[in-house]
MOPAC internal coordinates of N, CA, C and O (Angstrom, degrees):
PM7 1SCF
backbone

  N    0.0000 0     0.00 0     0.00 0    0    0    0
  C    1.4514 1     0.00 0     0.00 0    1    0    0
  C    1.5265 1   108.69 1     0.00 0    2    1    0
  O    1.2310 1   121.29 1   -40.37 1    3    2    1
  N    1.2936 1   115.14 1   139.63 1    3    2    1
  C    1.4473 1   121.12 1   179.76 1    5    3    2
  C    1.5258 1   109.49 1   -74.76 1    6    5    3
  O    1.2310 1   120.73 1   -51.26 1    7    6    5
  N    1.3307 1   116.20 1   128.74 1    7    6    5
  C    1.4730 1   120.64 1  -176.40 1    9    7    6
  C    1.5271 1   112.02 1   -63.39 1   10    9    7
  O    1.2310 1   120.22 1   144.91 1   11   10    9
  N    1.3389 1   117.18 1   -35.09 1   11   10    9
  C    1.4642 1   119.03 1  -178.83 1   13   11   10
  C    1.5344 1   111.19 1   -69.09 1   14   13   11
  O    1.2310 1   120.48 1   146.58 1   15   14   13
  N    1.3416 1   116.68 1   -33.42 1   15   14   13
  C    1.4666 1   118.65 1   176.78 1   17   15   14
  C    1.5199 1   111.23 1   -68.48 1   18   17   15
  O    1.2310 1   120.66 1   142.36 1   19   18   17
  N    1.3274 1   116.35 1   -37.64 1   19   18   17
  C    1.4630 1   119.98 1   176.84 1   21   19   18
  C    1.5249 1   110.54 1   -64.20 1   22   21   19
  O    1.2310 1   120.22 1   136.21 1   23   22   21
  N    1.3300 1   117.19 1   -43.79 1   23   22   21
  C    1.4642 1   121.29 1   177.69 1   25   23   22
  C    1.5223 1   110.75 1   -62.53 1   26   25   23
  O    1.2310 1   120.46 1   139.70 1   27   26   25
  N    1.3291 1   116.72 1   -40.30 1   27   26   25
  C    1.4596 1   120.75 1   179.67 1   29   27   26
  C    1.5369 1   110.70 1   -63.49 1   30   29   27
  O    1.2310 1   120.41 1   133.37 1   31   30   29
  N    1.3162 1   116.82 1   -46.63 1   31   30   29
  C    1.4596 1   120.04 1  -179.37 1   33   31   30
  C    1.5204 1   112.78 1   -65.69 1   34   33   31
  O    1.2310 1   120.86 1   136.90 1   35   34   33
  N    1.3183 1   115.96 1   -43.10 1   35   34   33
  C    1.4672 1   119.25 1  -179.96 1   37   35   34
  C    1.5221 1   112.18 1   -66.79 1   38   37   35
  O    1.2310 1   120.36 1   138.00 1   39   38   37
  N    1.3236 1   116.91 1   -42.00 1   39   38   37
  C    1.4663 1   118.91 1  -179.49 1   41   39   38
  C    1.5306 1   110.87 1   -67.94 1   42   41   39
  O    1.2310 1   120.08 1   142.87 1   43   42   41
  N    1.3429 1   117.46 1   -37.13 1   43   42   41
  C    1.4603 1   120.00 1   175.99 1   45   43   42
  C    1.5296 1   110.85 1   -63.09 1   46   45   43
  O    1.2310 1   120.91 1   136.32 1   47   46   45
  N    1.3330 1   115.86 1   -43.68 1   47   46   45
  C    1.4675 1   119.81 1  -178.97 1   49   47   46
  C    1.5194 1   111.45 1   -64.83 1   50   49   47
  O    1.2310 1   120.63 1   135.10 1   51   50   49
  N    1.3176 1   116.40 1   -44.90 1   51   50   49
  C    1.4687 1   119.92 1  -179.50 1   53   51   50
  C    1.5271 1   110.36 1   -65.04 1   54   53   51
  O    1.2310 1   120.32 1   137.83 1   55   54   53
  N    1.3237 1   116.99 1   -42.17 1   55   54   53
  C    1.4666 1   119.92 1   178.61 1   57   55   54
  C    1.5156 1   112.35 1   -63.24 1   58   57   55
  O    1.2310 1   120.53 1   136.17 1   59   58   57
  N    1.3445 1   116.59 1   -43.83 1   59   58   57
  C    1.4568 1   119.93 1  -178.83 1   61   59   58
  C    1.5232 1   111.32 1   -66.71 1   62   61   59
  O    1.2310 1   120.18 1   130.66 1   63   62   61
  N    1.3140 1   117.26 1   -49.34 1   63   62   61
  C    1.4686 1   120.35 1  -177.86 1   65   63   62
  C    1.5293 1   110.52 1   -65.79 1   66   65   63
  O    1.2310 1   120.46 1   138.09 1   67   66   65
  N    1.3290 1   116.72 1   -41.91 1   67   66   65
  C    1.4629 1   119.57 1   178.19 1   69   67   66
  C    1.5208 1   111.92 1   -62.08 1   70   69   67
  O    1.2310 1   120.25 1   136.92 1   71   70   69
  N    1.3237 1   117.12 1   -43.08 1   71   70   69
  C    1.4563 1   120.61 1   178.01 1   73   71   70
  C    1.5106 1   112.77 1   -66.35 1   74   73   71
  O    1.2310 1   120.67 1   140.47 1   75   74   73
  N    1.3375 1   116.32 1   -39.53 1   75   74   73
  C    1.4673 1   120.15 1   178.49 1   77   75   74
  C    1.5251 1   110.57 1   -65.23 1   78   77   75
  O    1.2310 1   120.26 1   138.74 1   79   78   77
  N    1.3257 1   117.11 1   -41.26 1   79   78   77
  C    1.4649 1   119.70 1   177.69 1   81   79   78
  C    1.5237 1   111.24 1   -65.36 1   82   81   79
  O    1.2310 1   120.75 1   140.42 1   83   82   81
  N    1.3181 1   116.17 1   -39.58 1   83   82   81
  C    1.4622 1   119.05 1   177.24 1   85   83   82
  C    1.5299 1   110.48 1   -62.85 1   86   85   83
  O    1.2310 1   120.46 1   136.85 1   87   86   85
  N    1.3363 1   116.72 1   -43.15 1   87   86   85
  C    1.4634 1   120.42 1   176.42 1   89   87   86
  C    1.5173 1   112.39 1   -61.91 1   90   89   87
  O    1.2310 1   120.84 1   141.09 1   91   90   89
  N    1.3473 1   116.00 1   -38.91 1   91   90   89
  C    1.4659 1   120.15 1   177.75 1   93   91   90
  C    1.5173 1   110.97 1   -62.72 1   94   93   91
  O    1.2310 1   120.22 1   133.94 1   95   94   93
  N    1.3271 1   117.18 1   -46.06 1   95   94   93
  C    1.4592 1   119.81 1  -177.21 1   97   95   94
  C    1.5294 1   112.47 1   -71.93 1   98   97   95
  O    1.2310 1   120.15 1   149.31 1   99   98   97
  N    1.3161 1   117.31 1   -30.69 1   99   98   97
  C    1.4678 1   119.00 1   173.65 1  101   99   98
  C    1.5284 1   109.62 1   -66.36 1  102  101   99
  O    1.2310 1   120.99 1   138.93 1  103  102  101
  N    1.3301 1   115.72 1   -41.07 1  103  102  101
  C    1.4645 1   119.39 1   176.21 1  105  103  102
  C    1.5124 1   112.07 1   -61.60 1  106  105  103
  O    1.2310 1   120.39 1   137.39 1  107  106  105
  N    1.3244 1   116.86 1   -42.61 1  107  106  105
  C    1.4665 1   120.55 1   178.12 1  109  107  106
  C    1.5253 1   110.79 1   -63.24 1  110  109  107
  O    1.2310 1   120.57 1   144.16 1  111  110  109
  N    1.3313 1   116.51 1   -35.84 1  111  110  109
  C    1.4582 1   120.90 1   178.25 1  113  111  110
  C    1.5288 1   110.69 1   -61.13 1  114  113  111
  O    1.2310 1   120.73 1   144.07 1  115  114  113
  N    1.3379 1   116.21 1   -35.93 1  115  114  113
  C    1.4598 1   121.07 1   178.59 1  117  115  114
  C    1.5234 1   113.18 1   -91.09 1  118  117  115
  O    1.2310 1   120.09 1  -173.96 1  119  118  117
  N    1.3288 1   117.43 1     6.04 1  119  118  117
  C    1.4550 1   121.15 1   177.04 1  121  119  118
  C    1.5134 1   114.48 1    82.64 1  122  121  119
  O    1.2310 1   119.82 1  -158.69 1  123  122  121
  N    1.3212 1   117.96 1    21.31 1  123  122  121
  C    1.4611 1   122.13 1   179.70 1  125  123  122
  C    1.5281 1   108.50 1   -97.90 1  126  125  123
  O    1.2310 1   120.48 1   -65.55 1  127  126  125
  N    1.3361 1   116.68 1   114.45 1  127  126  125
  C    1.4580 1   121.56 1  -176.73 1  129  127  126
  C    1.5240 1   109.50 1  -106.94 1  130  129  127
  O    1.2310 1   120.34 1   -67.38 1  131  130  129
  N    1.3405 1   116.96 1   112.62 1  131  130  129
  C    1.4659 1   119.78 1  -178.73 1  133  131  130
  C    1.5230 1   111.70 1   -73.84 1  134  133  131
  O    1.2310 1   119.92 1   164.64 1  135  134  133
  N    1.3260 1   117.76 1   -15.36 1  135  134  133
  C    1.4538 1   121.40 1  -178.65 1  137  135  134
  C    1.5320 1   112.67 1  -101.42 1  138  137  135
  O    1.2310 1   120.26 1  -164.22 1  139  138  137
  N    1.3162 1   117.12 1    15.78 1  139  138  137
  C    1.4651 1   120.46 1   178.79 1  141  139  138
  C    1.5265 1   109.54 1   -68.27 1  142  141  139
  O    1.2310 1   121.06 1   -27.93 1  143  142  141
  N    1.3260 1   115.58 1   152.07 1  143  142  141
  C    1.4624 1   120.21 1   178.94 1  145  143  142
  C    1.5195 1   109.90 1   -66.10 1  146  145  143
  O    1.2310 1   120.24 1   -49.61 1  147  146  145
  N    1.3004 1   117.14 1   130.39 1  147  146  145
  C    1.4553 1   121.34 1  -179.20 1  149  147  146
  C    1.5210 1   111.18 1    78.02 1  150  149  147
  O    1.2310 1   121.31 1    -6.27 1  151  150  149
  N    1.3050 1   115.11 1   173.73 1  151  150  149
  C    1.4596 1   120.79 1   178.55 1  153  151  150
  C    1.5132 1   109.21 1  -109.55 1  154  153  151
  O    1.2310 1   120.70 1   -85.00 1  155  154  153
  N    1.3202 1   116.27 1    95.00 1  155  154  153
  C    1.4558 1   119.13 1   173.74 1  157  155  154
  C    1.5343 1   107.95 1  -101.88 1  158  157  155
  O    1.2310 1   120.65 1    -1.85 1  159  158  157
  N    1.3086 1   116.36 1   178.15 1  159  158  157
  C    1.4666 1   120.00 1  -176.48 1  161  159  158
  C    1.5209 1   112.51 1   -61.88 1  162  161  159
  O    1.2310 1   120.26 1   144.34 1  163  162  161
  N    1.3224 1   117.11 1   -35.66 1  163  162  161
  C    1.4637 1   120.50 1  -178.78 1  165  163  162
  C    1.5238 1   111.00 1   -67.92 1  166  165  163
  O    1.2310 1   120.05 1   138.72 1  167  166  165
  N    1.3224 1   117.51 1   -41.28 1  167  166  165
  C    1.4631 1   118.62 1  -179.46 1  169  167  166
  C    1.5274 1   110.95 1   -70.83 1  170  169  167
  O    1.2310 1   119.76 1   143.37 1  171  170  169
  N    1.3162 1   118.06 1   -36.63 1  171  170  169
  C    1.4676 1   120.57 1   177.32 1  173  171  170
  C    1.5235 1   110.31 1   -66.23 1  174  173  171
  O    1.2310 1   119.87 1   139.33 1  175  174  173
  N    1.3199 1   117.85 1   -40.67 1  175  174  173
  C    1.4681 1   120.32 1   177.02 1  177  175  174
  C    1.5265 1   110.27 1   -63.73 1  178  177  175
  O    1.2310 1   120.05 1   142.11 1  179  178  177
  N    1.3282 1   117.51 1   -37.89 1  179  178  177
  C    1.4580 1   120.41 1   176.60 1  181  179  178
  C    1.5141 1   111.95 1   -64.49 1  182  181  179
  O    1.2310 1   120.20 1   138.76 1  183  182  181
  N    1.3386 1   117.22 1   -41.24 1  183  182  181
  C    1.4612 1   121.38 1   177.66 1  185  183  182
  C    1.5260 1   110.45 1   -62.99 1  186  185  183
  O    1.2310 1   120.55 1   139.91 1  187  186  185
  N    1.3176 1   116.55 1   -40.09 1  187  186  185
  C    1.4713 1   120.52 1   178.05 1  189  187  186
  C    1.5261 1   110.20 1   -63.67 1  190  189  187
  O    1.2310 1   120.12 1   138.62 1  191  190  189
  N    1.3242 1   117.38 1   -41.38 1  191  190  189
  C    1.4647 1   120.23 1   178.08 1  193  191  190
  C    1.5297 1   111.73 1   -62.80 1  194  193  191
  O    1.2310 1   120.19 1   140.17 1  195  194  193
  N    1.3182 1   117.24 1   -39.83 1  195  194  193
  C    1.4651 1   120.60 1   178.15 1  197  195  194
  C    1.5308 1   109.60 1   -64.13 1  198  197  195
  O    1.2310 1   120.22 1   135.86 1  199  198  197
  N    1.3184 1   117.18 1   -44.14 1  199  198  197
  C    1.4700 1   120.80 1   178.46 1  201  199  198
  C    1.5097 1   112.65 1   -63.65 1  202  201  199
  O    1.2310 1   120.61 1   135.55 1  203  202  201
  N    1.3103 1   116.43 1   -44.45 1  203  202  201
  C    1.4633 1   119.96 1   178.18 1  205  203  202
  C    1.5239 1   111.59 1   -64.70 1  206  205  203
  O    1.2310 1   120.81 1   139.15 1  207  206  205
  N    1.3262 1   116.06 1   -40.85 1  207  206  205
  C    1.4563 1   119.76 1   178.23 1  209  207  206
  C    1.5184 1   111.50 1   -62.59 1  210  209  207
  O    1.2310 1   120.24 1   137.89 1  211  210  209
  N    1.3353 1   117.15 1   -42.11 1  211  210  209
  C    1.4587 1   120.62 1   177.26 1  213  211  210
  C    1.5108 1   112.10 1   -62.96 1  214  213  211
  O    1.2310 1   120.22 1   137.71 1  215  214  213
  N    1.3096 1   117.19 1   -42.29 1  215  214  213
  C    1.4632 1   120.78 1   178.52 1  217  215  214
  C    1.5207 1   112.83 1   -65.62 1  218  217  215
  O    1.2310 1   120.55 1   137.73 1  219  218  217
  N    1.3060 1   116.56 1   -42.27 1  219  218  217
  C    1.4672 1   120.53 1   178.52 1  221  219  218
  C    1.5245 1   110.25 1   -66.49 1  222  221  219
  O    1.2310 1   120.35 1   138.38 1  223  222  221
  N    1.3284 1   116.94 1   -41.62 1  223  222  221
  C    1.4589 1   120.35 1   177.95 1  225  223  222
  C    1.5200 1   111.86 1   -62.18 1  226  225  223
  O    1.2310 1   120.23 1   139.24 1  227  226  225
  N    1.3265 1   117.16 1   -40.76 1  227  226  225
  C    1.4608 1   121.67 1   177.57 1  229  227  226
  C    1.5253 1   110.93 1   -63.20 1  230  229  227
  O    1.2310 1   120.37 1   135.34 1  231  230  229
  N    1.3205 1   116.90 1   -44.66 1  231  230  229
  C    1.4609 1   119.86 1   179.87 1  233  231  230
  C    1.5273 1   111.61 1   -66.10 1  234  233  231
  O    1.2310 1   120.08 1   142.79 1  235  234  233
  N    1.3183 1   117.46 1   -37.21 1  235  234  233
  C    1.4674 1   119.95 1   176.98 1  237  235  234
  C    1.5188 1   111.36 1   -66.14 1  238  237  235
  O    1.2310 1   120.16 1   141.97 1  239  238  237
  N    1.3303 1   117.29 1   -38.03 1  239  238  237
  C    1.4669 1   120.60 1   177.67 1  241  239  238
  C    1.5280 1   110.32 1   -64.82 1  242  241  239
  O    1.2310 1   120.00 1   138.59 1  243  242  241
  N    1.3135 1   117.61 1   -41.41 1  243  242  241
  C    1.4666 1   120.75 1   179.30 1  245  243  242
  C    1.5253 1   110.96 1   -68.01 1  246  245  243
  O    1.2310 1   120.55 1   141.48 1  247  246  245
  N    1.3111 1   116.56 1   -38.52 1  247  246  245
  C    1.4629 1   119.90 1   177.77 1  249  247  246
  C    1.5265 1   110.46 1   -65.37 1  250  249  247
  O    1.2310 1   120.25 1   138.79 1  251  250  249
  N    1.3352 1   117.13 1   -41.21 1  251  250  249
  C    1.4688 1   121.85 1   177.35 1  253  251  250
  C    1.5229 1   110.23 1   -61.40 1  254  253  251
  O    1.2310 1   120.61 1   136.29 1  255  254  253
  N    1.3387 1   116.44 1   -43.71 1  255  254  253
  C    1.4633 1   120.43 1  -179.15 1  257  255  254
  C    1.5276 1   111.32 1   -64.48 1  258  257  255
  O    1.2310 1   120.03 1   136.67 1  259  258  257
  N    1.3366 1   117.55 1   -43.33 1  259  258  257
  C    1.4691 1   120.29 1   177.39 1  261  259  258
  C    1.5203 1   111.04 1   -62.13 1  262  261  259
  O    1.2310 1   120.66 1   139.03 1  263  262  261
  N    1.3227 1   116.35 1   -40.97 1  263  262  261
  C    1.4610 1   121.20 1  -179.32 1  265  263  262
  C    1.5253 1   110.36 1   -64.62 1  266  265  263
  O    1.2310 1   120.12 1   136.29 1  267  266  265
  N    1.3263 1   117.38 1   -43.71 1  267  266  265
  C    1.4591 1   119.95 1  -179.39 1  269  267  266
  C    1.5195 1   112.25 1   -69.54 1  270  269  267
  O    1.2310 1   119.96 1   147.09 1  271  270  269
  N    1.3490 1   117.68 1   -32.91 1  271  270  269
  C    1.4701 1   120.26 1   176.84 1  273  271  270
  C    1.5175 1   110.84 1   -70.45 1  274  273  271
  O    1.2310 1   120.10 1   141.20 1  275  274  273
  N    1.3242 1   117.41 1   -38.80 1  275  274  273
  C    1.4571 1   120.82 1   178.81 1  277  275  274
  C    1.5355 1   109.75 1   -67.46 1  278  277  275
  O    1.2310 1   120.47 1   144.51 1  279  278  277
  N    1.3111 1   116.71 1   -35.49 1  279  278  277
  C    1.4611 1   120.87 1   179.61 1  281  279  278
  C    1.5292 1   110.63 1   -66.45 1  282  281  279
  O    1.2310 1   120.47 1   142.31 1  283  282  281
  N    1.3597 1   116.70 1   -37.69 1  283  282  281
  C    1.4615 1   120.13 1   179.14 1  285  283  282
  C    1.5238 1   112.34 1   -68.83 1  286  285  283
  O    1.2310 1   120.28 1   149.42 1  287  286  285
  N    1.3290 1   117.08 1   -30.58 1  287  286  285
  C    1.4658 1   120.87 1  -178.56 1  289  287  286
  C    1.5244 1   111.94 1   -75.44 1  290  289  287
  O    1.2310 1   120.23 1   155.28 1  291  290  289
  N    1.3173 1   117.16 1   -24.72 1  291  290  289
  C    1.4788 1   120.73 1  -178.41 1  293  291  290
  C    1.5033 1   111.75 1   -76.22 1  294  293  291
  O    1.2310 1   120.10 1   180.00 1  295  294  293

């Protein structure tokens, strides 16, 4: 297995899960429960926050990886 592919997959996973957890806890801070019974506006807003957090975390992980690869090439 190529080491760079393993690093890419792990960093993407950590960024996504970390961002999703951060989005979940921010939602909980505002009283948005994604596990509430039924789909009300608060639970949908919480789900959106988790999705946005995961996406932002993934993009930050990719940006970090590009930055560290560019630093190694210099």
